[in-house]
N, C-alpha and C positions, 0 to 999 in steps of 0.2 A: 816090609819089601826096602831090603834095601838099596839105597841113593848111588852108581856109578859113579866115582871119582870125576873119571872127563866130565856128569851133566853135572856137580860142585864148580870144575872150573868154569864152562861156559855161562850157569848161568850168575858168575862172579865176574866174568866181562862184561855179560849183559849189563848187571845196575855199576858200574865201571863207567863204564858207555853213555849207559841217562844221563848220570852224573856230569858227566860230560858237556856233554847236547845242552843237562842246564843252565852250567856253569856256560859255557860257549852265547845259549841268548840271552841269558843274563847281562852280558860284557857289549854284547853288540845291539842290545836296547841299547842298552848306557853311554855308549858311545854312536848311536842314532841321536839320541837323544841332545847328546854333548854338539855332532856337530849342528843341528840342527838349530839349535840359539845356543852359541858357544861360549855367551858372554852372559849366561842367565847363570845365578845362582843362588846364593841362603837368602829367604825373605823371612825370617819371622823375625828377629831381628827392627827395633823397633827404632826410627833414623839416627835420632840419638838416645845414647843412655847418657840418663844423671835426674834426679830427684828436685821437684819443680823449687823446696822448699833452701836449697844449694844455691841455689840461680840467687846473683847478690848485685845485678845489672845487665841491661840489655841495650845495645848498638845496633838502628837498623838503618842502613845504608840502601834507602831508591834515588837512582843515581844520582841527577842534587843535593836533595833532601836528604840529611844523620838525621835521626830519633832515637835518641838517650834518654835510659829509665832507670830509675837508681829504685830499690829497697831504705824502706825505711823502716827505726825499732820498731815500730806497731806493724811489723811487714803490709804496710800500706806500698804502694806504687806510686814517685814521682815522677811528676815530666821532668826536666834540667837545660834542653832542646829538643827542638830550636826554640822551641817556650816554656815556661817552666809555669805548671801546677798538680794539680793531683792526677791521677789519671787512672781510667777506666778501668776499671778489674777486670773485668766481664773481656777484652782487648784482649790482657796480660796472659790471660789463663790460656786464650783462644789459642792461642801464637805456643805457648809452654808448652799445652796438650798434642800439637799437630807434631809437634818434634818430638819427646820423647813418647807416645803411644803410637800411634798412628806408622803405622814398618809401609816398606820401602813397596812400590809391585815389582820391582826386578830391580839389580843392577847388573851393569854395563859394563863396557873394557873404551876408553876416550881415548887416542894420539893426541900426542902434545897439539899438533897438528891441524887434529880435526874440533879444535875452540866451536870456530864462528861454526859449524854445525850445528850444533850443543845447543847455540845462544850463550856462549860467554864470556863475549864476544863483550859484551856488553848487557854485565849478567838483569838479572829481572831486581831483581836483589839480593845482598848480605847480613844474617846476622849475624852478631855474635854476644855468645853468653859469660858473659861470667861468673863463676860457681864461687864458694867462703876463702878458697884452700888456697887462690888468684890460681885452678887451674879455668883455659878456656874450649870452649865450641867454640865453632864456627858452621854453616852451614851457605855453598853459591847459588843461589840459585840465577840456572839459566834459562832460555828460552823454553816454550812446549814441542814433546814431540806431534809424531804426526800426528794425534787422535785430537792436540787439542783438550783433552781435556788431564789430562800428565803431565809434570816438565821434571829437567832433568834440575838433580842434583850435586853438590860438589862436597862433602864433611868433614871437615878437619886435614885438608890440603898440606901438606909438604913440603907446598911452595905452590908461591901465585901470583904475579899469569904463567900457566903451564909454556915452559922452553923449550927448543928445540932440541932432540936428543935426550928427555929425562921418560923415567918412565909414563904410563905409562898413569890415565888415572881412572882412580873406580870411579862409576856416577851411575848414583842412583836414582832410580821414578819413581815421583811420588808425587801424591794428591796433588790434585789444584787445587787444594782447600789451603793449603802451605803457604803458596802466590798469594792466595784473598787474606790470611792471617801477617801477612809478613804485608801487602799492598793498601793495607786501610789507611784508609783518607786522613791525615793530620788529626782532625777536626774527633773522628769518632776512639782517639785511641785520650783523649781530652774528657776526663769530668766533669757532668755535667756538673753546674755552679746550683745556689738555693732562690731560687726566686727573684729578684723582685718585689718589692710593694708595689702594686699596684701605686701610678698615679691618678693622679682628679681629673675626671676627664675635661675638663675646663683646662685645664692648662696651674690648676693654683690647691697648695694645701689646704684638704677639709681644714686642718689645727688650726691656720695660720690665722693670727687675731686681728675682731673687725679694726676699723678704724671707727670710733669713739663719734661721736653723730651727735649734732646740737642737739643742749636739756632743750625740753620737748616744755616746759616747762618757764626756759626763759624767753622758747621764741614765742608759746602767746603772746604770751605782759607783753612780748615785743610788737605780739601785729594786734593784738587788745589798743593796746593804749596810740594805736595810728587808725586805728579801723570807727572805735566806739569813742563820740565826743566828748571833753568832761562836761558835769551837773550843773548849769549855770545857781547859786544860792535868792532865792526872790528879793527885791528889795521888800524892805516891811513898809506898812501901808504908812500915814499920816496921822490916821485914828488912832491909831497902834501906840 
């Protein structure tokens, strides 16, 4: 059966119209999502991109306290401030893992004048990583979000603190584990020392040399000389 030319034209128009409707709906859904959450962006990348073996030094600013750690030639970590000594490897690994493994829950935009709303007037903490090639990564942790289970953070800002009239800042919404890693007390950053040898319960060392005691023989002789009278020799009788 021969198909009329007009029918082909109508079918072609219908297909084009259907494609246009589908494309229009797709754009509408995308636009609607953007309007519903215009600040949402890609959250597939980690908070920071680096390799843990690249990190040579870590600085943690928490209020008035600044914690400094340095990697040693044997790849162990050492505290260099505010106290000195071996660092707890688990605390360092947990912090670095949160930064280069965890993904932000959301990315939002912050205007410079909105700094107080995100808790950046007095940041919860600031982490600075120094890498082997002298590159640096900085994360500034603000306050908690409305849920209390996440925190706002700014990564590698071009300038800080924000100044009026500057470009908006991209803010990450990060898991509360990041705040836990940064806010860990100083004592938990220190490696446990070897336990000391237990002391004598009486406060005296068990290997302390004993005082020499008086000689038993001398004491016995002295005592016997005083307690036992000397035997007298009987006088010879006249008949002998």
